[in-house]
C-alpha positions, 0 to 999 in steps of 0.5 A, a space after each residue: 276796278 283801280 281805275 274806278 276807284 282812282 276815279 271816284 277818289 279824285 271826283 270826291 276831291 272836286 265835290 269836297 272843296 275842303 280837301 287839298 288838291 295835293 292831297 288827292 294826287 298824293 293819295 292816287 301817285 301812292 296808288 298807282 305805285 302800289 298798284 303796279 308793284 302788285 301786277 309785277 309781282 302778280 306777273 312773274 309769279 304765275 308767269 311759268 305756269 302760263 307759258 307751260 299751260 299756253 304750250 300744252 297739247 294734250 290733256 295728258 301732258 297736264 302732270 308736266 306743269 309747274 306748281 300753280 302759284 296763284 289760287 285762280 292757277 291753284 283752281 285752274 290745275 285741280 279743275 285739270 286734274 278731274 278732267 284727267 281723271 274723267 278722261 282716263 276712265 273713259 280712255 281706259 273703258 273704251 280700251 277694254 271695249 276694243 281689246 274684247 273686240 279684238 279678241 273676238 275678232 281674232 277668235 273668229 278669224 282663228 275658227 274660220 281657219 278650220 272649215 277653210 282648210 276642210 274646203 281646201 281639201 275638197 276642192 282638191 278632190 275636185 275636177 280640174 274644170 270646177 276646182 279652178 274656179 273654186 280655188 281663187 275664190 277660196 284664195 280671195 277668201 283666204 287673203 280677206 281672212 288673212 289681212 283682217 288678222 294681220 290688221 288685228 295683230 298690227 297694234 302690237 306688232 312690236 310685241 310680235 316680232 322675233 329677228 331670224 336668220 331667213 331664207 328668201 327662197 323658202 319665202 318666195 316659194 311659200 308665196 308662189 304655192 299659193 297663188 299655183 292654181 291662179 297663175 296657172 289659170 292667167 298663164 303667168 311665170 316666174 323668173 328668180 334670181 335669188 343672189 342673196 338668199 339669207 336676210 335678218 327679219 321676221 319670217 311671219 311679217 315679212 311673208 305677209 309683206 311679200 305675199 301682199 307684193 306678190 298677190 298684187 303682180 299677180 293679179 293685175 298680170 296676164 299672159 307674162 312672167 315676174 321677175 323677183 331677184 335678190 341682192 346686196 346694194 352696199 350692205 342693204 339687203 334688197 328683194 325686187 319684184 317686177 310685173 309687166 302687168 297694168 302696172 298703175 296711174 302716175 296720179 295713183 302712184 303716192 296713195 297706194 299705201 293708203 288704207 281703202 284706197 283701190 285706183 281710180 282708174 280702175 275703181 270698179 274692181 269688186 276685187 281690190 280692197 285697198 287694205 293689203 298693201 296698207 298693212 305692208 307698208 305699215 308692217 314695214 315701217 314697224 320692221 324699219 323696211 322700206 317699200 317702194 314702188 315703180 310703175 309706168 301705166 300699161 307697162 308694168 310695176 317694180 315693187 323694192 324692199 329694202 331691209 336694214 342692214 345687219 346690227 350689232 342688235 340683231 347679230 345678238 337677238 338671233 344668237 
């Protein structure tokens, strides 16, 4: 617009010979100086807002923007405030629906626990020939129910943790008791070497992690022993589970903790859900526990669970 105005003045001066050329040049120079001053002032006046606005990544961050300086920036800021308000209202509505669905799902899982317990008692009264198959199917159903329950709890795990002194032998015994029938059927034994029997962690979530690790070892082993040992490694409590089962292919190893991943070598395995190790890894991350898996396909798998060192916070929490 400035160029058009300046050009129109020069054209009028050329058409009207009575206007001196010096006056036209003088007018153009004064206008140019004023225009450059306007550009400099305008640039520095809204510079900070433009920089902050350009670095925004989420609409929820607009509260961190500085006060708008120019009329255009004020208009943009008002519009963004309206967008944020609508966004928050929509987010709150969807969050409420999600919470309701999660509550209904959690209630359904808890309601299913009662008939599951009754089924367990009925199965226990059956003869051995019928009981083994039913117990194995009951175990699969119970495992999937637990995965669903812990998946719902995972989003609020920070509010669900209680750090206490637990006995590793108690956790492992409870896990083996659940798998007793399956282990007898598959000819699997256990060698326990618990040099460190007490650890500081959350009993419920730690038990879930160990259940998933042992269950995977039993599921993919046959007629062999599983070694479980616990010890201190430079102050770090360590629990190691080593089986001599099918193992994991090298290309699958980096993906075993992904949600829904079941393996590329045995993709037709209908028993695998691909959620157990994923949930165990997420729970371990929230509890500052490291899970490390080593495996050689055809030879076996070793799962190492490394707990955090005991610190002052845990000491106070367990007093």
